[in-house]
N, C-alpha and C positions, 0 to 999 in steps of 0.2 A: 448643431441644427439642424442640419442641409440633410446629414443621415435621416432624423426622425421623422422630418418630411419626407423627405424619399418612401420611405419605407407607411408610412398613412397615404400616399396616395400611391403604392402597390396593392399595401389594403384593398385603400377604397376600388380599386383595380380587378378587385380579384371579387369583392360584393358585385359586381355590378356583371363581369362577369359566373357567375353562378345565379343573382337573376338572370338574367339572359337564358342560358340553358334550362331551367327552371320553367321559363317561358315556355322556349322549345320545344321543350317535353310535353309540357302543359295542350299547347298544341298538336301536335302530331299525337296523343293521344284522343283526342276532340277530333281527328281526320280516322282515325283507326276506327272509332267508333259511329259515325257518321258515314262512313265506308260499311264497314260493317253490316246498318241498319238499313243504306242503301241499297246491301247486294240481299240479304233477307229479306226486304218487302219486295225485288223485282220479281228474285227467283217464287214466291208466293203467286206473285198475279198471275205470272209466267205459265204455273203446273193448273192454276185454278182457270186460266183461259183455258184448257189445252184437255181440261180432264172430261173425260169418255168422249175422245175424239179421236184417242189413238188408234187403233188397228195393224189387225195382221194384211196382207196383200188378196189373202183367201176372203176374208171378213170383213175387209171398206166397205161401203154404201156405194153407192153408184154415184158420179158425178159428172155433171159434164164433160169439165178438164181437169188433168192432171198440171200442177203446176210442177216444172222439177228444178232444183238452186243449184245451178253450175261450184264448180269447185277447179283443184288445179286440171289443165290441161300441162302435159310436154310438149318438148318443142315442140316435137313429130305432129306433134295433132293426136296424142293418143290420151285419152282422160289418165287419169290418177285412179287409182285403187276405191275411193270413195265415191268418186263420178261414177264410174263403173256399176258399183254397187247401186248407187241412186235411176242408174239406164235401164238396168236390168229389171230392176222393180217398176219403173215407167210398161219399159217392155213387155213385162205379166200385166200389169191392170189392163194398158191397152187388149193384148191380146185376146185377155180376158171378157171383154166387152163392160170392164168395169169402166173406162173413158173413152171417152170420143175422140178429145185432141189431147194431144205435149204441149204445153206451153213450158221455153227453156230460152229459161234467164241466167242469165250470167255474165261476165266480164267481158266486154271488148272495146276496153278503153285506148287501147294500143291496134292499132292497123295490123300487128305482125301476131296478132295474143288475141283467139276469136274461141270461149269456150262456146259457147251458142250452136257455131258452127260446125266445131267438135262432137257435140252433140247429138246434133241431126244427123252426121254420116255414121255415128257408132248404131243410131236405131234405124237408118233406115239398111246399111248393112247386115243387120236381122231381123228385116222383113214388113219395118214402118211403114207406110205408106209415108214419104214426102210430106203430100200436102195435108196429111192431120197434123205436122207437126208446125209451130207457130215461137219463132227467134223476135226474143228481143235480149239485147246487143247492150242493156242498159240497165242489167239486174247485177248495180255493184257493191250489193251487201241484200240481207233477207230482209231490211225493211222497204228497202228499193225493189227490188219484185214485187212483196206482196203489197203495195202502194199501184206502182206501174200496174197488177193486174188485175187491180179493179179502175184504176180512172185514165186509163191507157186501151188496154185490151178486152174493157168493158165484162170482167171475171165475172159471176154471182157466186156460183159452185162450186168447190174445188174442194181434189184431195194433191195436199205436199207431199212430196217428198223428195228426205232427205234423210240424214247420218238421224239413228234413233236419239245420240244424245239432242244433236240441234233439233227435232223436230217437235217438243213441245211450242220454244220459241218462235217458229216458224209459223206454228196456227195459230198463237195468240196474236204474231204480230200482218197473219193476213186476217186474223178478225175483226180487230183493229178498224180495220183497213177497208171492210162492209162487204168482207167474201165470209159466205157459208161454210169454214174452212173444216175436214179431217187433214189424218194422213199418215201414208204409211214411213214408216224407218227403215233403213238399211243395216243390219246387226255382219254384214261379213264384212266386214273392214276392223273388225275387231282383231282379227287374222294381224292388223298392222299397231299393237302392242304400243308403243312406244306412240306413235304420231298419236293414234288414237285416247291415248292416257293425256296427252299436254292440249288437243281438242275439247276435248270434253273440262280438264279444267278451265278451261279459257271461257268455256260456255258458262262462268258464274259474272267474268266480267262482264260480258257478249249481251247478258238481261237486262244489266242495271244500262248499259248503251239503248239499250232497244228502250224501256222505263224513258228514256230522254227523250228518245223519240220521241212517241206516242206522246209525252207529257208536252214536246216543245211542236206536236205537228210541223214537222220539216217539211219541204219539199222533197221528193227525190233529187239525184244531183242534176239526173236528167228527164224530167217531164214531159212531155212535149205531147203533140196532138192525140187525138181519137183515135185509135187505128180499127182497120175491119177480121186484121186476120186471122183472129180465133171465130166469129162470125161467120168469116167465111169458110173454112173452116170444120166447124161443126152441121154448116152445110152441102160439103161437099163428098 
């Protein structure tokens, strides 16, 4: 009898384990479907918001400000290839009279890491007047850069500059923040095929995050008071 009771308990344990596994599988499948739906919806929103607003440097309409989004800088202060590509576009836009002021938005959370400062040095070394550059040290992500450009620096119309795979999301976020935005994307960094492929793939998840940021209406990590840097640079 003891052996029979033991077998019944073991059989019951197996049934419970199978039921639990089945429920976990259903939950996992539901999560995959939900994530897929969210990704498709987010990417569709981004592409729709940016449609008709992405240009080559030669064809982009004139705007007062170029919002140049920061990314990786080497320990010696040299912009990585992705950032150098963005800065070269910004330099060309300024030289062609397409924009009057460059708002350089990037990460400076750590005292020893300063994306906006490195961006300004690169541009000034190549002929852009320092007084025509404005630094945003709290552009910790694309959403923060766009919201701060509007709410802190008072930007109403701008040309966003970043890599081409990132550009639709950046333009969509700037438009949602209240900026009449167009964009120019860099493709020169495609020569770094591995990094380009990884970053392009990550963009799907970034679109979901962008949609969540917009839906929640969160404030940037650092919002701060209104700054007159862009206004002063336009008058200079």
